[in-house]
C-alpha positions as a printed Julia matrix, in Angstrom:
544×3 Matrix{Float64}:
 34.23  32.69  -174.79
 30.77  31.97  -173.38
 29.25  31.63  -176.85
 31.9   29.06  -177.71
 31.01  27.15  -174.55
 27.32  27.13  -175.36
 27.49  26.44  -179.06
 30.26  23.84  -179.12
 29.62  21.88  -175.96
 25.87  21.5   -175.41
 25.96  17.78  -174.59
 27.79  17.84  -171.26
 25.97  21.02  -170.21
 22.65  19.38  -171.02
 23.49  16.17  -169.2
 24.59  18.11  -166.14
 21.41  20.15  -165.96
 19.28  17.09  -166.56
 21.08  15.2   -163.84
 20.43  18.14  -161.57
 16.74  18.03  -162.38
 16.62  14.38  -161.25
 18.65  14.61  -158.06
 17.36  18.03  -156.99
 13.81  17.94  -158.25
 12.16  18.2   -154.84
 14.55  20.92  -153.7
 12.98  23.54  -155.89
 15.39  23.98  -158.8
 17.63  27.02  -158.78
 17.46  29.62  -161.47
 20.41  29.5   -163.86
 23.28  31.69  -162.8
 23.85  34.78  -164.9
 25.5   33.91  -168.2
 24.08  30.37  -168.35
 20.68  31.14  -169.8
 21.33  29.62  -173.23
 23.02  26.47  -171.91
 20.33  26.0   -169.28
 17.59  26.49  -171.85
 19.02  23.79  -174.08
 19.41  21.47  -171.11
 15.82  21.95  -169.94
 14.65  20.26  -173.12
 15.68  16.97  -171.57
 12.9   15.54  -169.4
 13.52  13.93  -166.05
 12.86  10.53  -167.65
 15.5   11.01  -170.31
 17.93  12.24  -167.68
 17.36   9.1   -165.64
 18.06   7.02  -168.73
 21.37   8.81  -169.09
 22.47   8.54  -165.48
 20.72   5.54  -163.9
 21.95   2.9   -163.64
 25.23   4.8   -163.45
 27.44   4.48  -166.49
 30.72   6.05  -165.44
 33.37   6.4   -168.13
 36.73   4.88  -167.34
 38.35   7.74  -165.47
 41.33   9.17  -167.34
 43.21  10.89  -164.53
 44.79  13.42  -166.9
 41.36  14.49  -168.18
 38.99  14.16  -165.23
 41.26  14.85  -162.24
 44.09  17.06  -163.44
 44.51  18.79  -166.79
 47.97  20.2   -167.41
 50.02  22.15  -169.91
 51.98  18.96  -170.62
 48.97  16.98  -171.89
 46.47  19.68  -172.96
 48.33  22.92  -173.7
 45.43  24.38  -175.73
 43.03  24.2   -172.77
 44.64  27.2   -171.07
 44.0   29.89  -173.69
 41.36  31.66  -171.61
 42.86  30.94  -168.19
 45.34  33.82  -168.23
 46.05  35.3   -164.82
 44.91  38.75  -165.93
 41.51  37.35  -166.99
 41.06  35.41  -163.73
 41.92  38.46  -161.62
 39.53  40.57  -163.69
 36.72  38.05  -163.11
 37.39  38.18  -159.37
 37.33  41.98  -159.42
 34.14  42.08  -161.48
 32.42  39.66  -159.11
 32.56  42.24  -156.3
 31.78  45.29  -158.44
 35.19  46.87  -158.01
 36.86  49.17  -160.54
 40.37  47.94  -159.7
 42.84  46.93  -162.34
 44.22  43.36  -162.25
 47.82  44.59  -162.18
 47.13  46.76  -159.13
 45.49  43.83  -157.32
 48.43  41.55  -158.17
 51.15  43.96  -157.1
 49.43  44.82  -153.85
 49.25  41.09  -153.17
 53.0   40.65  -153.5
 53.68  43.81  -151.54
 52.45  41.79  -148.54
 55.84  40.07  -148.79
 57.69  43.36  -148.24
 58.24  45.05  -144.91
 57.02  48.59  -144.39
 60.5   50.02  -144.89
 60.68  48.58  -148.42
 57.01  48.81  -149.35
 55.79  49.72  -152.81
 52.34  50.79  -151.6
 52.2   53.07  -148.59
 48.53  54.05  -148.38
 46.58  53.31  -145.23
 45.04  50.04  -146.44
 48.26  48.48  -147.78
 49.32  45.2   -146.08
 52.94  44.34  -145.28
 54.54  41.37  -143.59
 55.67  43.3   -140.51
 52.33  44.91  -139.72
 52.35  42.77  -136.56
 55.57  42.18  -134.6
 56.57  40.84  -131.2
 58.36  42.84  -128.54
 61.65  42.24  -130.35
 60.35  43.57  -133.66
 60.1   40.09  -135.24
 57.22  39.77  -137.73
 54.35  37.58  -136.54
 51.27  35.91  -137.97
 48.93  34.19  -135.53
 51.51  34.86  -132.83
 54.21  32.78  -134.55
 57.31  34.0   -136.46
 56.67  35.07  -140.07
 59.62  35.48  -142.42
 59.79  39.16  -143.41
 60.67  40.36  -145.94
 60.54  37.62  -148.56
 62.38  37.88  -151.87
 59.08  37.53  -153.73
 58.26  41.09  -152.71
 60.1   42.11  -155.88
 56.98  41.02  -157.81
 55.22  44.13  -156.48
 57.68  46.4   -158.3
 57.7   47.8   -161.82
 60.82  48.39  -163.85
 60.25  52.07  -164.76
 62.53  51.89  -167.79
 60.9   48.7   -169.13
 57.49  48.03  -167.51
 56.75  45.1   -169.8
 59.74  43.22  -168.4
 58.15  42.99  -164.94
 54.54  42.63  -166.06
 53.22  39.23  -164.84
 50.72  39.14  -167.72
 53.35  39.55  -170.46
 54.52  36.18  -171.86
 57.82  37.77  -172.86
 58.42  39.29  -169.41
 60.71  37.94  -166.71
 57.85  37.65  -164.2
 55.21  36.1   -166.46
 52.76  33.83  -164.6
 51.52  31.03  -166.84
 48.6   28.68  -166.16
 49.91  25.11  -166.03
 47.16  22.99  -164.45
 43.46  22.71  -163.61
 42.74  20.4   -160.69
 39.54  18.61  -159.67
 39.3   18.14  -155.88
 35.78  16.79  -155.69
 37.17  14.44  -153.05
 37.3   17.44  -150.67
 33.5   17.77  -150.62
 32.35  17.27  -147.0
 30.12  14.28  -146.36
 27.4   16.65  -145.14
 27.31  18.48  -148.51
 28.09  21.89  -147.03
 30.0   22.53  -150.26
 30.89  20.6   -153.42
 34.68  20.39  -153.21
 37.54  22.56  -154.44
 38.52  23.4   -158.02
 41.96  24.78  -158.62
 44.12  26.65  -161.12
 47.91  26.48  -160.81
 50.14  29.24  -162.19
 53.92  29.03  -162.5
 56.33  31.93  -162.81
 58.57  32.02  -165.86
 61.77  30.68  -164.33
 65.35  31.62  -165.08
 66.74  28.81  -162.93
 66.26  26.64  -159.83
 66.27  29.64  -157.47
 63.81  31.71  -159.49
 60.57  29.8   -159.04
 57.15  30.79  -157.8
 53.76  29.09  -157.96
 50.23  30.34  -157.27
 47.32  27.96  -156.64
 43.77  29.34  -156.67
 41.73  26.84  -154.63
 38.06  27.76  -154.95
 35.47  26.14  -152.74
 32.33  25.56  -154.84
 29.06  26.26  -152.99
 26.38  23.6   -152.9
 23.25  25.27  -154.33
 21.07  22.89  -152.31
 22.81  22.07  -149.03
 19.46  20.91  -147.65
 19.78  17.98  -150.03
 23.17  16.97  -148.69
 26.17  15.95  -150.73
 23.93  14.22  -153.31
 23.21  17.7   -154.7
 26.83  17.78  -155.88
 26.23  14.92  -158.32
 26.15  17.17  -161.43
 29.66  18.39  -160.57
 30.96  14.84  -160.19
 29.35  13.77  -163.47
 30.74  16.82  -165.25
 34.33  15.88  -164.4
 33.81  12.17  -165.07
 32.35  12.88  -168.51
 35.55  14.68  -169.53
 37.02  11.16  -169.83
 34.43  10.12  -172.41
 36.44   8.92  -175.44
 33.95  10.67  -177.74
 34.73  14.05  -176.15
 37.24  16.03  -178.2
 40.01  18.23  -176.83
 38.15  21.3   -178.03
 35.01  20.2   -176.22
 36.96  19.64  -173.0
 38.48  23.1   -173.3
 35.11  24.74  -173.82
 33.5   22.76  -171.01
 36.23  23.67  -168.53
 35.99  27.34  -169.44
 32.25  27.18  -168.86
 32.62  25.4   -165.53
 35.24  27.79  -164.14
 33.92  31.09  -165.48
 30.14  30.64  -165.82
 29.2   27.61  -163.75
 27.15  24.54  -164.46
 23.4   25.16  -164.69
 22.23  25.89  -161.16
 25.77  26.26  -159.81
 27.88  29.35  -159.29
 31.06  29.79  -161.33
 34.3   28.64  -159.74
 36.02  31.97  -160.32
 34.25  34.49  -158.16
 35.71  36.25  -155.14
 33.27  34.78  -152.61
 34.74  31.32  -153.24
 38.09  32.46  -151.8
 36.92  34.42  -148.77
 36.54  33.58  -145.09
 35.16  30.07  -144.47
 35.48  29.14  -148.15
 38.5   28.48  -150.38
 41.98  29.98  -150.38
 44.96  30.9   -152.51
 48.27  29.23  -151.73
 51.76  30.06  -152.9
 54.98  28.03  -153.26
 57.78  30.58  -153.12
 61.46  30.13  -153.96
 62.97  33.24  -155.46
 66.52  34.4   -154.76
 67.27  38.13  -154.73
 70.79  39.3   -155.56
 72.02  35.87  -154.55
 70.26  35.95  -151.16
 68.97  32.44  -150.45
 65.66  31.79  -148.71
 64.23  28.27  -148.34
 61.06  27.09  -150.03
 58.18  28.79  -148.29
 54.51  27.91  -148.64
 51.92  30.52  -147.67
 48.16  30.96  -147.73
 45.89  33.91  -148.51
 42.19  34.77  -148.49
 40.38  37.36  -150.55
 38.7   40.15  -148.63
 36.94  43.43  -149.33
 37.98  46.87  -148.19
 37.53  50.49  -149.08
 40.08  52.43  -151.09
 41.3   55.06  -148.65
 41.85  57.51  -151.51
 38.45  57.48  -153.23
 36.23  55.27  -151.0
 35.68  52.75  -153.8
 35.44  48.99  -153.18
 38.81  47.28  -153.22
 39.54  43.56  -153.35
 42.71  42.44  -151.64
 44.73  39.34  -150.74
 45.05  38.87  -146.98
 47.78  36.62  -145.5
 46.28  33.93  -143.25
 47.54  30.84  -141.47
 48.46  27.76  -143.47
 45.84  25.14  -142.65
 46.84  21.79  -141.1
 50.31  23.23  -140.49
 50.84  23.56  -136.73
 53.85  25.64  -135.78
 56.8   23.26  -135.37
 57.87  24.74  -132.06
 54.67  23.47  -130.42
 56.17  19.96  -130.44
 59.26  21.14  -128.57
 59.77  21.09  -124.82
 61.28  24.57  -125.0
 58.12  26.21  -126.36
 57.27  29.35  -124.4
 55.87  28.21  -121.06
 53.95  31.47  -120.79
 52.02  30.74  -123.98
 48.98  28.58  -123.11
 48.88  27.21  -126.63
 51.73  24.82  -125.79
 49.7   22.81  -123.27
 46.55  23.15  -125.39
 48.35  21.77  -128.43
 49.71  18.76  -126.57
 46.2   17.89  -125.46
 44.7   18.47  -128.91
 47.37  16.42  -130.66
 46.39  13.39  -128.58
 42.82  13.82  -129.85
 44.14  13.99  -133.44
 45.81  10.55  -133.3
 42.61   8.85  -134.46
 42.98  10.61  -137.85
 46.75  10.2   -138.03
 46.56   6.42  -137.5
 43.59   5.31  -139.63
 42.42   1.77  -140.15
 44.03  -0.05  -143.1
 47.09   0.68  -145.2
 46.04   3.54  -147.5
 48.21   6.61  -146.96
 45.41   8.76  -148.42
 43.42   8.14  -145.23
 46.02   9.75  -142.95
 44.65  13.12  -141.87
 45.28  15.95  -139.42
 41.82  17.4   -140.01
 40.72  15.98  -136.65
 43.12  18.26  -134.71
 40.8   20.27  -132.44
 41.14  24.05  -132.38
 43.73  23.92  -135.12
 43.35  27.6   -135.98
 45.05  28.33  -132.66
 48.08  26.31  -133.68
 48.56  26.91  -137.4
 51.63  28.85  -138.5
 51.65  31.64  -141.06
 54.06  29.73  -143.3
 55.31  26.22  -143.96
 59.06  26.29  -144.56
 61.11  23.43  -145.98
 63.69  23.15  -143.22
 64.25  21.1   -140.08
 62.21  23.54  -137.98
 59.11  22.15  -139.71
 60.06  18.49  -139.31
 57.79  17.6   -136.42
 59.71  14.47  -135.41
 62.89  16.55  -135.06
 61.08  19.16  -132.98
 59.56  16.47  -130.74
 62.94  15.12  -129.63
 63.72  15.84  -125.98
 60.08  16.4   -125.04
 59.93  13.26  -122.89
 56.58  14.04  -121.25
 54.83  14.66  -124.56
 56.37  11.52  -126.1
 55.14   9.46  -123.15
 51.62  10.91  -123.48
 51.49  10.1   -127.2
 52.75   6.54  -126.72
 50.21   5.96  -123.93
 47.36   7.19  -126.12
 48.54   5.07  -129.04
 48.24   1.81  -127.06
 44.46   1.31  -127.18
 44.23   2.97  -130.6
 46.67   0.45  -132.12
 44.72  -2.38  -130.55
 41.53  -1.11  -132.18
 43.35  -1.02  -135.52
 44.54  -4.63  -135.16
 48.15  -3.52  -134.72
 50.58  -4.72  -132.1
 52.01  -2.58  -129.3
 54.69  -0.16  -130.48
 53.96  -0.62  -134.2
 53.29   3.14  -134.35
 55.37   5.26  -131.98
 55.3    8.89  -130.94
 58.03   9.56  -133.53
 55.86   7.92  -136.19
 52.88  10.04  -135.13
 54.96  13.19  -135.53
 56.12  11.94  -138.96
 52.52  11.37  -139.94
 51.64  14.93  -138.92
 54.55  16.19  -141.03
 53.11  14.46  -144.11
 49.98  16.58  -143.74
 51.88  19.87  -143.67
 52.68  21.68  -146.91
 56.44  21.34  -146.39
 56.07  17.66  -145.51
 53.85  16.67  -148.42
 56.05  18.57  -150.86
 59.47  17.5   -149.62
 60.25  16.75  -145.97
 58.26  13.5   -145.98
 58.99  12.57  -149.58
 62.78  12.32  -149.78
 62.41   8.54  -149.85
 59.71   5.99  -149.06
 59.26   6.97  -145.42
 58.17   4.28  -142.99
 55.41   5.82  -140.88
 54.99   2.78  -138.66
 52.1    0.36  -138.75
 51.02  -0.36  -142.32
 51.75   3.03  -143.87
 54.72   4.13  -146.0
 54.76   7.66  -147.41
 55.51   7.68  -151.19
 58.81   8.97  -152.51
 59.01  12.2   -154.47
 61.63  11.05  -157.02
 64.32  13.75  -157.29
 65.81  12.57  -160.59
 62.64  12.51  -162.69
 60.33  15.38  -163.63
 59.1   17.41  -161.9
 61.96  16.77  -159.46
 61.65  17.47  -155.76
 59.26  19.77  -153.98
 56.56  20.6   -156.53
 53.78  18.21  -157.5
 53.2   20.09  -160.78
 56.1   21.91  -162.42
 56.41  24.77  -164.91
 55.87  22.37  -167.82
 52.79  20.75  -166.29
 54.61  17.52  -165.41
 53.28  15.78  -162.31
 55.05  14.06  -159.42
 55.24  10.34  -158.78
 53.18  10.51  -155.54
 50.48  12.42  -157.38
 50.43  10.04  -160.32
 50.64   6.74  -158.49
 49.12   7.37  -155.06
 46.92  10.48  -154.8
 45.19  10.61  -158.21
 44.09   6.92  -158.24
 42.48   7.5   -154.84
 40.61  10.55  -156.12
 39.48   8.61  -159.19
 37.95   5.91  -157.02
 36.19   8.5   -154.86
 34.7   10.13  -157.97
 33.58   6.85  -159.52
 32.1    5.47  -156.3
 30.22   8.68  -155.57
 28.51   8.67  -158.97
 27.65   4.98  -158.74
 26.25   5.42  -155.23
 24.19   8.54  -155.95
 23.08   8.46  -159.6
 20.08   6.22  -158.88
 19.01   7.83  -155.62
 15.58   9.38  -155.35
 15.24  13.13  -155.52
 15.83  15.19  -152.4
 12.93  14.37  -150.08
 10.56  16.57  -148.16
 11.54  19.19  -145.62
 11.06  16.69  -142.81
 13.3   14.16  -144.5
 15.82  16.91  -145.15
 15.93  17.45  -141.4
 16.88  13.78  -141.04
 19.72  14.33  -143.5
 20.9   17.3   -141.48
 20.77  15.25  -138.29
 22.76  12.39  -139.78
 25.29  14.88  -141.1
 25.65  16.3   -137.6
 26.49  12.8   -136.36
 29.51  12.86  -138.66
 30.95  15.96  -137.03
 34.11  15.51  -135.03
 34.87  17.15  -131.72
 31.73  19.19  -131.16
 31.07  20.36  -134.69
 34.61  21.4   -135.46
 35.41  19.3   -138.54
 33.33  17.37  -141.02
 35.02  14.46  -142.82
 35.48  14.81  -146.56
 34.59  12.19  -149.13
 38.26  11.49  -149.73
 39.97  12.01  -146.36
 42.93  14.39  -146.22
 42.8   17.9   -147.61
 46.57  18.14  -147.96
 47.15  15.81  -150.86
């Protein structure tokens, strides 16, 4: 695969490396990552002057959203040949020097959805959903209820009479996981350049019907090889994605370039698919789960995982594993309710923190993309272990009856609305709770998207049309079809972020001296919110 990338797609690789040599020249260029020697060598033939001619003044192709922002099975089915789940898991395993097999890693992952009584793996380092319980034996994650077991635990099992039937890597099997989309989230790069955004792969389970669906989203956070140069060092990544829209670029070239980007990295950059990009303080893996078992219904459930390293208790070898973690920007719904446990100090802490988050929930202007819950202080204290599509996760519903909290929110909204040029009462406490729901997984996927929801002020959340593909809940379905909010609201915003970033940075001087770099670091620190807790992204919200 790598030889195909090098031999058939030298142009974009060369442009990217040359762009890097311009924008990062004073940073002390990084050595090519392993596997990129040929591509980097070809690219080095371009001088800095020729690179500047290519990139300055910026000449950004017209952004084709289905080429530069999201590539799906519907529009580019041939792109996904090398993106099989077994290959991706093997790359992750190889990146940590483990001797695991991909199928073992996958099944142990889904055994986290089983309780101990029904576990497939029973060794000491196996993880199950009831490893932590409250005094009543109810499964917990982060001190909040965690549905256990989930029907998806069946994916950890093998049919002994027909193993191929339950093999997730077998296209003919009932549990086959197929790659359906590659997603560019350059807009999630922080303004301080601490990383260069997220790059995603979406897999969909082979479905036998509406209650037999499951999706996996690998959301890698790409390291910035020169964080001392700020976010400008991410320019080669932005130009890479933009150039996929070049009308002279063939489908085969796009395929080869994307394989190179994900599995080998641009010159000077790490590959997307390596375990460190999914570990603590980096990216994550999310799941959208809706599988029935023997007719037992469970609502849509969205969960989040990190990769971590452990030691195989049987032979002391390195083992990679998926660890359930909280779902980010998804505060537990009960925190809005007056009946939340008075003995749990997080209730009072959340009410105070939510007031501080109103500035992000009620942004200036009328663009729904700017609504964000990223400014919620101490959010790790409040995040739930799952985001369930039911009324318990509708924050407005949970707020009702909490008169004191409602009064506090309305009081805090008064001066904020005035600063936004809005009249008194144009955004209420109910609207603020609705806005927070839009940022949750369940809200963005369904609870907030049943119809065009009036959020107060100038914002209306876009409808997730139930009668057109991909229907409700998912933003990308098993066929690679995309939702209306994604097509008409979220992707155009991301396209503008990408285009503006390239235009603003392509002609900048190279990263300055160490002293000047300190100035960059200082200005980045000024952008931090609430004592260095959150850094704004280029595009606003991380949810959509």
